[in-house]
C-alpha positions as CSV (number, residue, x, y, z in Angstrom):
1,M,186.5,187.0,37.8
2,K,188.2,190.2,38.8
3,I,189.4,190.9,42.3
4,L,190.6,194.4,43.3
5,Q,191.9,195.2,46.8
6,Q,191.7,198.9,47.8
7,G,193.0,199.4,51.3
8,E,190.9,197.3,53.6
9,T,188.2,196.7,51.0
10,V,188.1,193.8,48.4
11,N,185.9,194.2,45.3
12,V,185.0,191.1,43.4
13,S,183.3,191.4,40.0
14,D,182.7,189.5,36.7
15,V,181.6,186.3,38.4
16,Q,179.9,184.4,35.6
17,Q,179.0,181.4,37.8
18,L,179.5,180.3,41.3
19,A,179.2,176.5,41.3
20,A,181.0,173.2,41.9
21,G,183.4,173.9,39.1
22,N,184.8,177.2,40.5
23,A,183.7,177.5,44.1
24,A,187.1,176.4,45.6
25,D,189.0,178.8,43.3
26,F,186.6,181.6,44.2
27,Q,187.3,181.1,47.9
28,S,191.0,180.8,47.6
29,L,191.5,183.7,45.2
30,I,189.5,186.1,47.4
31,R,191.2,184.8,50.6
32,A,194.6,185.5,48.9
33,A,193.6,189.1,48.1
34,M,192.1,189.7,51.5
35,P,194.0,192.1,53.7
36,R,195.0,191.1,57.2
37,R,192.0,192.9,58.7
38,P,189.4,193.5,55.9
39,N,186.6,196.1,56.6
40,R,184.4,195.2,53.6
41,I,184.2,192.7,50.8
42,D,181.8,193.6,48.0
43,I,180.8,190.8,45.6
44,D,179.1,191.9,42.4
45,L,176.7,189.1,41.4
46,S,175.1,191.1,38.6
47,Q,176.7,188.9,35.9
48,T,176.3,185.6,37.8
49,E,174.1,183.4,35.7
50,F,174.3,180.3,37.8
51,L,174.7,179.7,41.6
52,D,174.4,176.3,43.1
53,C,174.9,174.8,46.6
54,N,178.6,174.8,46.2
55,G,178.5,178.5,45.5
56,V,176.4,179.0,48.5
57,G,178.9,177.1,50.6
58,A,181.7,179.2,49.1
59,L,180.0,182.4,50.2
60,I,179.4,181.1,53.7
61,A,183.1,179.9,54.0
62,L,184.3,183.3,52.7
63,L,182.2,185.1,55.3
64,K,183.6,182.9,58.1
65,S,187.2,183.3,56.9
66,A,186.8,187.1,56.7
67,R,185.2,187.2,60.2
68,Q,188.2,185.3,61.6
69,R,190.3,188.3,60.5
70,N,187.8,190.9,61.6
71,A,184.6,190.1,63.4
72,Q,183.1,193.4,62.2
73,V,183.8,192.8,58.5
74,I,180.9,193.5,56.1
75,V,180.5,191.1,53.1
76,R,177.9,192.6,50.7
77,L,176.3,190.9,47.7
78,L,175.6,193.4,45.0
79,G,173.1,193.3,42.2
80,P,172.2,189.6,42.2
81,T,170.1,188.4,39.3
82,L,166.5,187.4,40.0
83,S,167.3,183.7,40.0
84,T,170.3,184.3,42.4
85,Q,168.0,186.4,44.6
86,R,165.6,183.6,44.9
87,L,168.3,181.1,45.9
88,L,169.7,183.6,48.4
89,R,166.2,183.9,50.0
90,L,165.5,180.2,49.9
91,T,168.8,179.4,51.7
92,R,168.3,182.4,54.0
93,L,171.6,183.9,53.0
94,D,169.7,187.2,52.7
95,S,169.8,187.2,56.5
96,L,173.6,186.7,56.7
97,F,174.7,189.1,53.9
98,P,173.5,192.6,53.1
99,I,172.1,192.4,49.5
100,E,172.1,195.7,47.6
101,A,171.1,196.7,44.1
102,L,173.7,198.3,41.8
């Protein structure tokens, strides 16, 4: 996973999986890179081959954490694979996060 902070934006890429084995690290690494008042967090899911309920929980926890710092923050999910898109729709995360193609 790569995390790049550019001003008030955090870009996350190269997420191979977001599951029980790495969900806690995913959250803590992004929180550590997050500025005091983030404007946007972009999470590139185009390489994510596996997302489970722990990964879903990590995304929700990250959104809550970012909103504690800035209620107007935008957390976008970019380029999710078809299987990831299905899970995002099933869990209704598509109503919490803007989902955009790459």
